[in-house]
PADO-603918 format. One line per field, with one value per atom (N, C-alpha, C, O): residue in one letter; chain; y, x, z. Coordinates in nm, 4 decimals, decimal comma. Example, Ala and Ser with C-alpha at 12.3 -4.5 7.8 and 13.67 -1.06 7.14 Angstrom:
<sites>
residu A_A_A_A_S_S_S_S
chaine A_A_A_A_A_A_A_A
py -0,5690_-0,4500_-0,3300_-0,3319_-0,2250_-0,1060_0,0030_0,1138
px 1,3190_1,2300_1,3200_1,4236_1,2850_1,3670_1,2900_1,3409
pz 0,7800_0,7800_0,7800_0,8465_0,7080_0,7140_0,7870_0,8039
</sites>
This chain:
<sites>
residu M_M_M_M_K_K_K_K_A_A_A_A_F_F_F_F_I_I_I_I_R_R_R_R_E_E_E_E_V_V_V_V_Q_Q_Q_Q_P_P_P_P_S_S_S_S_D_D_D_D_I_I_I_I_T_T_T_T_E_E_E_E_L_L_L_L_V_V_V_V_R_R_R_R_M_M_M_M_G_G_G_G_L_L_L_L_E_E_E_E_F_F_F_F_F_F_F_F_E_E_E_E_Y_Y_Y_Y_P_P_P_P_G_G_G_G_F_F_F_F_G_G_G_G_S_S_S_S_P_P_P_P_L_L_L_L_L_L_L_L_E_E_E_E_F_F_F_F_D_D_D_D_P_P_P_P_E_E_E_E_S_S_S_S_F_F_F_F_I_I_I_I_T_T_T_T_H_H_H_H_M_M_M_M_E_E_E_E_W_W_W_W_L_L_L_L_R_R_R_R_L_L_L_L_N_N_N_N_H_H_H_H_C_C_C_C_L_L_L_L_L_L_L_L_V_V_V_V_A_A_A_A_E_E_E_E_K_K_K_K_E_E_E_E_P_P_P_P_G_G_G_G_H_H_H_H_L_L_L_L_V_V_V_V_G_G_G_G_S_S_S_S_I_I_I_I_S_S_S_S_G_G_G_G_I_I_I_I_F_F_F_F_H_H_H_H_G_G_G_G_W_W_W_W_F_F_F_F_L_L_L_L_N_N_N_N_K_K_K_K_K_K_K_K_V_V_V_V_K_K_K_K_C_C_C_C_V_V_V_V_T_T_T_T_E_E_E_E_N_N_N_N_W_W_W_W_W_W_W_W_W_W_W_W_I_I_I_I_D_D_D_D_K_K_K_K_E_E_E_E_A_A_A_A_R_R_R_R_G_G_G_G_T_T_T_T_F_F_F_F_L_L_L_L_A_A_A_A_F_F_F_F_D_D_D_D_L_L_L_L_L_L_L_L_T_T_T_T_A_A_A_A_L_L_L_L_E_E_E_E_S_S_S_S_W_W_W_W_A_A_A_A_R_R_R_R_E_E_E_E_K_K_K_K_G_G_G_G_A_A_A_A_S_S_S_S_I_I_I_I_L_L_L_L_L_L_L_L_I_I_I_I_A_A_A_A_S_S_S_S_M_M_M_M_N_N_N_N_S_S_S_S_N_N_N_N_I_I_I_I_R_R_R_R_E_E_E_E_K_K_K_K_F_F_F_F_A_A_A_A_R_R_R_R_V_V_V_V_M_M_M_M_S_S_S_S_H_H_H_H_K_K_K_K_G_G_G_G_F_F_F_F_S_S_S_S_E_E_E_E_I_I_I_I_E_E_E_E_F_F_F_F_H_H_H_H_F_F_F_F_L_L_L_L_K_K_K_K_E_E_E_E_L_L_L_L
chaine A_A_A_A_A_A_A_A_A_A_A_A_A_A_A_A_A_A_A_A_A_A_A_A_A_A_A_A_A_A_A_A_A_A_A_A_A_A_A_A_A_A_A_A_A_A_A_A_A_A_A_A_A_A_A_A_A_A_A_A_A_A_A_A_A_A_A_A_A_A_A_A_A_A_A_A_A_A_A_A_A_A_A_A_A_A_A_A_A_A_A_A_A_A_A_A_A_A_A_A_A_A_A_A_A_A_A_A_A_A_A_A_A_A_A_A_A_A_A_A_A_A_A_A_A_A_A_A_A_A_A_A_A_A_A_A_A_A_A_A_A_A_A_A_A_A_A_A_A_A_A_A_A_A_A_A_A_A_A_A_A_A_A_A_A_A_A_A_A_A_A_A_A_A_A_A_A_A_A_A_A_A_A_A_A_A_A_A_A_A_A_A_A_A_A_A_A_A_A_A_A_A_A_A_A_A_A_A_A_A_A_A_A_A_A_A_A_A_A_A_A_A_A_A_A_A_A_A_A_A_A_A_A_A_A_A_A_A_A_A_A_A_A_A_A_A_A_A_A_A_A_A_A_A_A_A_A_A_A_A_A_A_A_A_A_A_A_A_A_A_A_A_A_A_A_A_A_A_A_A_A_A_A_A_A_A_A_A_A_A_A_A_A_A_A_A_A_A_A_A_A_A_A_A_A_A_A_A_A_A_A_A_A_A_A_A_A_A_A_A_A_A_A_A_A_A_A_A_A_A_A_A_A_A_A_A_A_A_A_A_A_A_A_A_A_A_A_A_A_A_A_A_A_A_A_A_A_A_A_A_A_A_A_A_A_A_A_A_A_A_A_A_A_A_A_A_A_A_A_A_A_A_A_A_A_A_A_A_A_A_A_A_A_A_A_A_A_A_A_A_A_A_A_A_A_A_A_A_A_A_A_A_A_A_A_A_A_A_A_A_A_A_A_A_A_A_A_A_A_A_A_A_A_A_A_A_A_A_A_A_A_A_A_A_A_A_A_A_A_A_A_A_A_A_A_A_A_A_A_A_A_A_A_A_A_A_A_A_A_A_A_A_A_A_A_A_A_A_A_A_A_A_A_A_A_A_A_A_A_A_A_A_A_A_A_A_A_A_A_A_A_A_A_A_A_A_A_A_A_A_A_A_A_A_A_A_A_A_A_A_A_A_A_A_A_A_A_A_A_A_A_A_A_A_A_A_A_A_A_A_A_A_A_A_A_A_A_A_A_A_A_A_A_A_A_A_A_A_A_A_A_A_A_A_A_A_A_A_A_A_A_A_A_A_A_A_A_A_A_A_A_A_A_A_A_A_A_A_A_A_A_A_A_A_A_A_A_A_A_A_A_A_A_A_A_A_A_A_A_A_A_A
py 10,2141_10,1910_10,0752_10,0791_9,9829_9,8807_9,8778_9,8661_9,8906_9,8753_9,8328_9,8377_9,7862_9,7195_9,8430_9,9305_9,7987_9,9305_9,8238_9,7076_9,8855_9,8263_9,9290_10,0450_9,8790_9,9480_9,9734_9,8908_10,0953_10,1335_10,0579_10,0381_10,0276_9,9577_10,0316_10,1113_10,0566_10,1004_10,1087_10,2108_10,0175_10,0028_10,1529_10,2185_10,1829_10,2735_10,3879_10,4370_10,4334_10,5906_10,6610_10,7674_10,6144_10,7017_10,7111_10,8275_10,6338_10,6773_10,7547_10,8277_10,7395_10,8399_10,9708_11,0524_11,0068_11,1642_11,1892_11,3081_11,1199_11,1225_11,2179_11,3403_11,1546_11,2255_11,3230_11,4199_11,2954_11,4478_11,5577_11,6553_11,5535_11,6648_11,7276_11,8417_11,6111_11,6401_11,6951_11,7991_11,6423_11,7258_11,8665_11,9644_11,8714_12,0124_12,1324_12,2458_12,0635_12,1532_12,1639_12,2104_12,1236_12,1223_12,2423_12,2889_12,3044_12,4412_12,4399_12,3598_12,5463_12,5683_12,5347_12,6029_12,4665_12,4300_12,4798_12,4991_12,5008_12,5336_12,7268_12,8044_12,7494_12,8704_12,9410_12,8735_13,0662_13,1094_13,1151_13,1524_13,0663_13,0421_12,9033_12,8698_12,8350_12,7020_12,6410_12,6794_12,5117_12,4728_12,3014_12,2538_12,2278_12,0940_12,0426_12,0551_11,9811_11,9237_11,7646_11,7084_11,6845_11,5506_11,4496_11,3481_11,5063_11,4262_11,4880_11,4297_11,5932_11,5902_11,5093_11,4412_11,5269_11,4345_11,2803_11,2118_11,2357_11,0902_11,0393_10,9297_11,1704_11,1286_11,1337_11,0297_11,2104_11,2327_11,1026_11,0929_11,0392_10,9363_10,8130_10,7333_10,7907_10,6892_10,6775_10,5782_10,8252_10,8236_10,7701_10,6647_10,8569_10,7897_10,6101_10,5322_10,5862_10,4289_10,3258_10,2063_10,4125_10,3445_10,3763_10,3043_10,4934_10,5074_10,5311_10,5373_10,5431_10,5820_10,4795_10,3648_10,5683_10,4860_10,5539_10,6674_10,4710_10,5213_10,4288_10,3279_10,4547_10,3352_10,3904_10,5126_10,3017_10,3284_10,2412_10,1313_10,3054_10,2204_10,2049_10,2992_10,0682_9,9923_9,9453_9,8687_9,9963_9,9671_9,8607_9,8009_9,8195_9,6989_9,7422_9,8470_9,6510_9,5951_9,7208_9,7575_9,8111_9,9288_10,0540_10,1607_10,0459_10,1488_10,1932_10,1344_10,3017_10,4030_10,4525_10,4827_10,4821_10,5679_10,6836_10,7859_10,6275_10,7261_10,6840_10,5793_10,7447_10,7436_10,8035_10,8875_10,7491_10,8480_10,7808_10,6727_10,8911_10,8790_10,9501_11,0620_10,8382_10,9395_10,9018_10,7930_11,0289_11,0133_10,9787_11,0403_10,8940_10,9000_10,9690_10,9840_11,0180_11,0979_11,1302_11,1087_11,1782_11,2114_11,3555_11,4241_11,3909_11,5095_11,6195_11,5940_11,7428_11,8704_11,8933_11,9174_11,8890_11,9358_11,8089_11,8515_11,6974_11,5933_11,5036_11,4412_11,4586_11,3512_11,2210_11,1372_11,2062_11,0853_11,0248_10,9144_11,1422_11,1516_11,0909_11,1886_10,9861_10,9540_10,9822_10,9478_11,0321_11,0638_11,0198_10,9764_11,0020_11,0025_11,1641_11,2403_11,1880_11,3353_11,2955_11,2615_11,3071_11,2840_11,3562_11,4752_11,3379_11,4067_11,4134_11,4904_11,3506_11,3388_11,2534_11,1341_11,2901_11,2203_11,2298_11,3049_11,1745_11,1958_11,0880_10,9697_11,1475_11,0463_11,0949_11,2053_11,0056_11,0548_11,0815_11,0233_11,1693_11,2191_11,1277_11,1363_11,0166_10,8832_10,8065_10,7149_10,8533_10,7566_10,8576_10,8203_11,0066_11,0763_11,0615_11,0324_11,0769_11,0728_10,8960_10,8538_10,8225_10,7212_10,6582_10,7311_10,5953_10,5658_10,5446_10,5373_10,5318_10,5220_10,6178_10,5804_10,7046_10,8230_10,7730_10,7767_10,7054_10,7213_10,5358_10,4886_10,4872_10,3573_10,3651_10,2882_10,4612_10,4989_10,5225_10,4781_10,6319_10,6710_10,5810_10,5950_10,4809_10,4080_10,2959_10,2577_10,2464_10,1679_10,2983_10,2656_10,4156_10,4930_10,4831_10,4895_10,4757_10,4841_10,3512_10,3623_10,2251_10,0958_10,0654_10,0076_10,1229_10,1539_10,2398_10,1762_10,3657_10,4421_10,3926_10,4327_10,2811_10,2054_10,1074_10,1003_10,0288_9,9531_10,0079_9,9509_10,1090_10,1902_10,2598_10,2968_10,2529_10,3158_10,4297_10,4636_10,5028_10,6610_10,6373_10,5328_10,7403_10,8093_10,8934_10,8772_10,9988_11,1346_11,0662_10,9849_11,1215_11,1127_11,2745_11,3223_11,3533_11,4554_11,4603_11,4001_11,5355_11,5304_11,7102_11,7979_11,7224_11,8688_11,8723_11,7713_12,0273_12,0512_12,1558_12,2575_12,1112_12,2678_12,3309_12,2971_12,4501_12,6052_12,5659_12,5713_12,5270_12,5174_12,5229_12,5292_12,5174_12,5497_12,4213_12,4407_12,2997_12,2084_12,1883_12,0954_12,3191_12,2919_12,2757_12,2019_12,3502_12,3385_12,2197_12,1810_12,1546_12,0166_11,9274_11,8595_11,9084_11,8381_11,8479_11,7622_11,9349_11,9606_11,9035_11,8198_11,9047_11,8614_11,6840_11,6223_11,6333_11,5059_11,4365_11,3297_11,5041_11,5066_11,4764_11,3685_11,5729_11,6018_11,4813_11,4180_11,4746_11,3039_11,1929_11,0737_11,2385_11,0577_11,0828_11,0081_11,1775_11,1824_11,2950_11,2846_11,3994_11,4423_11,6051_11,6669_11,6417_11,8207_11,9210_11,8815_12,0200_12,1132_12,2048_12,2728_12,1936_12,2880_12,3604_12,4018_12,3735_12,4619_12,5183_12,4288_12,6434_12,6426_12,7017_12,8141_12,6589_12,6808_12,8253_12,8592_12,8966_13,0102_13,0176_12,9956_13,0430_13,0561_13,2082_13,2582_13,2601_13,4037_13,3521_13,2606_13,4207_13,4612_13,5076_13,6306_13,4684_13,5209_13,6039_13,6495
px 7,1932_7,2753_7,3813_7,4316_7,4076_7,4878_7,5586_7,5215_7,7194_7,8552_7,9499_7,9509_8,0403_8,1657_8,2833_8,3161_8,3262_8,4546_8,5563_8,5517_8,6525_8,7767_8,8966_8,8697_9,0309_9,1072_9,1362_9,1430_9,1533_9,1666_9,2872_9,4022_9,2337_9,3332_9,3771_9,2854_9,4818_9,5263_9,4142_9,4031_9,3467_9,2178_9,1094_9,0492_9,1017_9,0302_9,0153_8,9082_9,1529_9,2087_9,0833_9,0354_9,0433_8,9386_8,8388_8,7990_8,7756_8,6872_8,6729_8,5776_8,8107_8,8898_8,9305_8,9521_8,9458_8,9580_8,8108_8,7809_8,7238_8,5650_8,5606_8,5479_8,5705_8,5109_8,5656_8,5171_8,7071_8,8163_8,7383_8,6996_8,7143_8,6609_8,5028_8,4642_8,4268_8,2998_8,3514_8,3067_8,4163_8,4711_8,5070_8,4590_8,5959_8,6384_8,5441_8,5609_8,4112_8,3500_8,2311_8,1398_8,2221_8,1115_8,0847_8,1739_7,9759_7,9772_8,0196_7,9742_8,1162_8,1300_8,3284_8,4167_8,3383_8,4686_8,5809_8,6954_8,5314_8,6171_8,6562_8,5808_8,7613_8,8255_8,8865_8,9358_8,8712_8,9306_9,0875_9,1550_9,1431_9,2779_9,3273_9,4457_9,2351_9,2566_9,2053_9,0975_9,2883_9,2417_9,2764_9,3697_9,1745_9,1919_9,2629_9,2190_9,3783_9,4802_9,4809_9,5161_9,4298_9,4171_9,5319_9,5277_9,6280_9,8013_9,8414_9,9418_9,8136_9,8443_9,7557_9,7954_9,6450_9,5140_9,5750_9,6254_9,5691_9,6656_9,7705_9,7861_9,8604_10,0199_9,9565_9,9680_9,9144_9,8442_9,7460_9,7683_9,6888_9,5896_9,6922_9,6688_9,8008_9,8874_9,9761_9,9920_10,0266_10,0971_9,9913_10,0036_9,8770_9,8000_9,8191_9,8780_9,7279_9,7473_9,8921_9,8973_9,9901_10,1283_10,1612_10,2401_10,1055_10,2082_10,0800_10,1178_9,9439_9,8725_9,7171_9,7044_9,6161_9,4991_9,3836_9,3366_9,3703_9,2841_9,1970_9,2322_9,0311_8,9503_8,8376_8,8257_8,7489_8,6548_8,5198_8,5237_8,4060_8,3073_8,2568_8,2209_8,2565_8,2093_8,0692_8,0335_7,9756_7,8287_7,8162_7,7086_7,9063_7,9133_8,0336_8,0328_8,1147_8,2469_8,2445_8,1497_8,3689_8,3826_8,3016_8,3624_8,1851_8,1091_8,1506_8,1162_8,2280_8,2428_8,1519_8,0800_8,1185_8,0169_8,0542_7,9930_8,1867_8,2499_8,3744_8,4030_8,4791_8,6056_8,6178_8,5397_8,7392_8,7979_8,9639_9,0060_9,0340_9,1531_9,1980_9,1603_9,3292_9,3569_9,5241_9,5705_9,6042_9,7255_9,7672_9,7194_9,8447_9,8834_10,0077_10,0782_10,0149_10,1414_10,1349_10,0274_10,2302_10,2427_10,2015_10,2466_10,1148_10,0686_10,1984_10,2994_10,1776_10,2861_10,3266_10,4455_10,2453_10,2807_10,3425_10,4260_10,3370_10,3667_10,3824_10,2783_10,4872_10,5024_10,4331_10,3821_10,4324_10,3932_10,2575_10,2090_10,2105_10,0630_10,0129_9,9937_9,9840_9,9247_9,8227_9,7181_9,8160_9,6921_9,6523_9,7573_9,5559_9,5089_9,4579_9,4246_9,4664_9,4035_9,3237_9,3854_9,2095_9,1193_9,1632_9,1423_9,2185_9,2601_9,1472_9,1601_9,0574_8,9419_8,8544_8,8847_8,7424_8,5974_8,4941_8,4016_8,4882_8,3590_8,2528_8,2775_8,1195_8,0371_7,9222_7,8682_7,8934_7,8299_7,6991_7,6389_7,6543_7,5412_7,4467_7,3890_7,4367_7,2961_7,3379_7,2695_7,4406_7,4566_7,4561_7,5202_7,4101_7,3964_7,2730_7,1639_7,2761_7,1503_7,1051_7,0046_7,2572_7,2308_7,3291_7,3110_7,3899_7,4935_7,6118_7,7136_7,6181_7,7455_7,8897_8,0066_7,8512_7,9470_8,0047_8,1259_7,8886_7,9537_8,0442_8,1378_7,9637_8,0253_8,1932_8,2795_8,2127_8,3046_8,4347_8,5494_8,3414_8,4288_8,4571_8,5586_8,3774_8,3975_8,5139_8,5994_8,5198_8,6440_8,7902_8,8943_8,7595_8,9264_8,9129_9,0289_8,8681_8,8218_8,9389_9,0364_8,8787_8,9391_9,1051_9,1962_9,0960_9,2333_9,3051_9,3896_9,2885_9,3565_9,4046_9,5115_9,3036_9,3122_9,4506_9,5602_9,3902_9,5121_9,6484_9,7416_9,6545_9,8061_9,8633_9,9719_9,7602_9,7816_9,7396_9,7617_9,6576_9,6419_9,5545_9,4922_9,5501_9,4707_9,3657_9,2528_9,4016_9,3009_9,2890_9,3654_9,1627_9,0816_9,0612_8,9712_9,1496_9,0899_9,0403_9,0932_8,9227_8,8297_8,8043_8,7659_8,8306_8,8242_8,6692_8,5998_8,6153_8,4652_8,4758_8,5437_8,4151_8,4239_8,2909_8,1980_8,3352_8,2788_8,1471_8,1680_8,0136_7,8971_7,7840_7,7907_7,6637_7,5498_7,5135_7,4174_7,5626_7,5866_7,6495_7,6384_7,7505_7,8384_7,8238_7,8978_7,7175_7,6423_7,5670_7,5575_7,5067_7,4334_7,5727_7,5776_7,6774_7,7702_7,8630_7,9366_7,8418_7,9192_7,8279_7,8818_7,6823_7,5985_7,6213_7,6434_7,6172_7,6364_7,7726_7,7777_7,8539_8,0083_8,0051_8,0369_7,9669_7,9565_7,8715_7,9065_7,7668_7,6934_7,7769_7,7598_7,8510_7,9667_8,0996_8,1956_8,1059_8,1997_8,3246_8,4381_8,2901_8,3972_8,3791_8,2733_8,4610_8,4615_8,5222_8,6286_8,4782_8,4917_8,6180_8,6092_8,7431_8,8130_8,9111_9,0209_8,8704_8,9112_8,8859_8,8543_8,8879_8,8390_8,9216_8,9610_8,9669_9,0526_9,0036_8,8863_9,1139_9,0993_9,2183_9,3344_9,1970_9,2905_9,2987_9,1974_9,4149_9,4275_9,5527_9,6348_9,5345_9,6065_9,7637_9,7688_9,8477_10,0077_10,0664_10,1801
pz 9,6988_9,5709_9,6191_9,7314_9,5342_9,5462_9,4640_9,3472_9,5106_9,4564_9,5245_9,6475_9,4553_9,5299_9,5268_9,4467_9,6597_9,7070_9,6871_9,7274_9,6152_9,6046_9,5619_9,5306_9,5626_9,5133_9,3811_9,2900_9,3759_9,2004_9,1265_9,1657_9,0253_8,9105_8,8052_8,7853_8,7091_8,6180_8,5037_8,4359_8,4885_8,3714_8,4279_8,3429_8,5580_8,6218_8,5358_8,5000_8,4997_8,4927_8,3894_8,4284_8,2883_8,2169_8,3064_8,3107_8,3863_8,4716_8,5430_8,5704_8,5949_8,7023_8,6644_8,7540_8,5317_8,4632_8,4266_8,4382_8,3910_8,3727_8,5401_8,5395_8,6444_8,7640_8,8030_8,8614_8,7618_8,8393_8,7565_8,8208_8,6380_8,5693_8,5830_8,5574_8,6328_8,7170_8,8606_8,9091_8,9021_9,0797_9,0444_9,1015_8,9453_8,8822_8,8779_8,9226_8,7940_8,8103_8,8491_8,7809_8,9573_9,0719_9,1348_9,2057_9,1233_9,1622_9,3277_9,4094_9,3562_9,4838_9,4686_9,5209_9,4206_9,3674_9,2854_9,3262_9,1517_9,0623_9,1025_9,1612_9,0603_9,0536_8,8977_8,8073_8,8958_8,7638_8,7636_8,6677_8,9037_8,9113_8,8978_8,8929_8,8928_8,8371_8,7350_8,6895_8,6684_8,5710_8,5877_8,6525_8,5107_8,5345_8,4222_8,3079_8,4506_8,3605_8,3745_8,4782_8,2368_8,2890_8,3288_8,3983_8,2668_8,2943_8,3923_8,4333_8,4666_8,6187_8,7167_8,8112_8,6818_8,7825_8,7397_8,8287_8,6174_8,6388_8,7156_8,7693_8,7091_8,7726_8,9383_9,0033_8,9805_9,0889_9,1252_9,2459_9,1061_9,0865_9,0997_9,1906_9,0191_9,0020_9,1581_9,2290_9,1788_9,3244_9,4173_9,4797_9,4227_9,5475_9,5401_9,6150_9,3946_9,4219_9,4422_9,4714_9,4176_9,4749_9,5968_9,6579_9,6567_9,7642_9,8831_10,0001_9,8579_9,9717_9,9763_10,0191_9,9172_9,9500_9,8178_9,8096_9,7542_9,6344_9,6054_9,5444_9,6563_9,6415_9,5436_9,5348_9,4647_9,3832_9,4189_9,4742_9,3799_9,4000_9,2607_9,1903_9,2227_9,1019_9,1095_9,1990_9,0030_9,0458_8,9421_8,9465_8,8428_8,7650_8,6399_8,5755_8,6302_8,5383_8,4819_8,4124_8,5128_8,4064_8,4824_8,4910_8,5302_8,5893_8,7201_8,8226_8,7186_8,8605_8,8744_8,7791_9,0141_9,0552_9,1564_9,1871_9,2015_9,3256_9,3484_9,2903_9,4315_9,4605_9,5860_9,6308_9,6551_9,7734_9,7840_9,7428_9,8552_9,8540_9,9627_9,9977_10,0447_10,1714_10,1633_10,1291_10,2065_10,2408_10,3722_10,4674_10,3884_10,5601_10,5344_10,4345_10,6932_10,7203_10,8583_10,9144_10,9250_11,0977_11,0689_10,9772_11,1539_11,2027_11,2151_11,2806_11,1421_11,1248_11,2637_11,2845_11,3601_11,4873_11,5599_11,6396_11,5639_11,6163_11,5441_11,5240_11,4825_11,3900_11,4542_11,3799_11,5921_11,6685_11,6475_11,6726_11,5893_11,5699_11,4373_11,3648_11,3736_11,2702_11,2103_11,2654_11,1177_11,0515_10,9280_10,8806_10,8364_10,7067_10,6976_10,7884_10,5330_10,5283_10,3686_10,2677_10,3773_10,2282_10,1280_10,1518_10,0187_9,9295_9,8246_9,7294_9,8350_9,7245_9,7233_9,7262_9,7193_9,7560_9,6617_9,6926_9,5594_9,4437_9,4623_9,4857_9,4481_9,4287_9,2872_9,2953_9,1653_9,0659_9,1010_9,1912_9,0306_9,0394_9,0963_9,2047_8,9863_8,9818_9,1422_9,1879_9,2021_9,3626_9,4388_9,5371_9,4618_9,5353_9,6519_9,6030_9,7909_9,8112_9,8832_9,9404_9,8372_9,8999_10,0107_10,1082_10,0335_10,1631_10,1007_10,1695_9,9654_9,9070_9,9470_9,9568_9,9585_10,0270_10,1343_10,1558_10,2342_10,3723_10,3698_10,4342_10,2733_10,2569_10,2099_10,2522_10,1265_10,0991_10,1986_10,2046_10,2854_10,3965_10,4898_10,5579_10,5067_10,6103_10,5455_10,6255_10,4152_10,3443_10,3933_10,4503_10,3577_10,4382_10,5721_10,6128_10,6304_10,7816_10,8411_10,9154_10,7712_10,7800_10,7399_10,7991_10,6320_10,5479_10,6599_10,7229_10,6950_10,7824_10,9202_10,9664_11,0039_11,1346_11,0947_11,1503_10,9620_10,9300_10,9380_10,9947_10,8849_10,8638_11,0338_11,0786_11,0733_11,2205_11,2853_11,4015_11,1727_11,2136_11,3078_11,3266_11,3700_11,4887_11,4573_11,5037_11,3673_11,3003_11,1727_11,1206_11,1264_10,9597_10,9683_11,0374_10,8945_10,8225_10,7132_10,6197_10,6966_10,5789_10,5339_10,6112_10,4238_10,3331_10,3078_10,2958_10,3000_10,2619_10,0986_10,0846_10,0271_9,9158_9,9731_10,0465_9,8940_9,9892_9,8596_9,7384_9,9252_9,8094_9,9213_10,0441_9,8202_9,8958_9,9753_10,0497_9,9798_10,0876_10,1918_10,2718_10,1926_10,3084_10,4410_10,5061_10,4964_10,6278_10,6641_10,7806_10,5521_10,5841_10,5815_10,6840_10,5034_10,5162_10,6646_10,7134_10,6966_10,8665_10,9329_11,0053_10,9511_11,0345_11,0182_11,1224_10,9314_10,8651_10,9294_10,9903_10,9064_10,9538_11,0946_11,1446_11,1515_11,2976_11,3804_11,4801_11,3145_11,3294_11,2953_11,3208_11,2463_11,2304_11,3123_11,2935_11,3949_11,4935_11,4417_11,4881_11,3437_11,3224_11,3718_11,3599_11,4097_11,4628_11,3396_11,2920_11,2949_11,2166_11,2756_11,3778_11,1881_11,2560_11,1471_11,1841_11,0196_10,9550_10,8249_10,7466_10,7667_10,6307_10,5150_10,5463_10,3744_10,3184_10,2492_10,2341_10,2136_10,1369_10,0034_10,0379_9,8761_9,7930_9,7010_9,6520_9,6902_9,6430_9,5200_9,5270_9,4449_9,3231_9,3254_9,3255_9,3266_9,3667_9,2597_9,2722
</sites>
């Protein structure tokens, strides 16, 4: 699929909220402990846009089909090691199965290198495609290092 990858603009908020809700409802991600709050999501997207990296894939003007974000930081065990942690990565159903996800990943990697990062951390959702995703990411040079758990307190 052909799409133009660019930095997010304030006019993209409606499309980002749509993608955020679809992300939240995706099998393997949602939890009865979590709720989707559009205002919180908008605030977070704006923080990413202003302080870190938030990219979108635009199929045609105003029609976004994917997004990825990264947070630049020092690694918690050695602040001299600069990292980018992927915070959000979404591809609309119509664009899955194309190389668009990896085009977005390549764009995030480029941004990370420009910032001086030497490590890129990517999360994976607990879904039926997790093992396939792990194989693909391994092929892309990533190593699996952890798995997240959630508990209500």
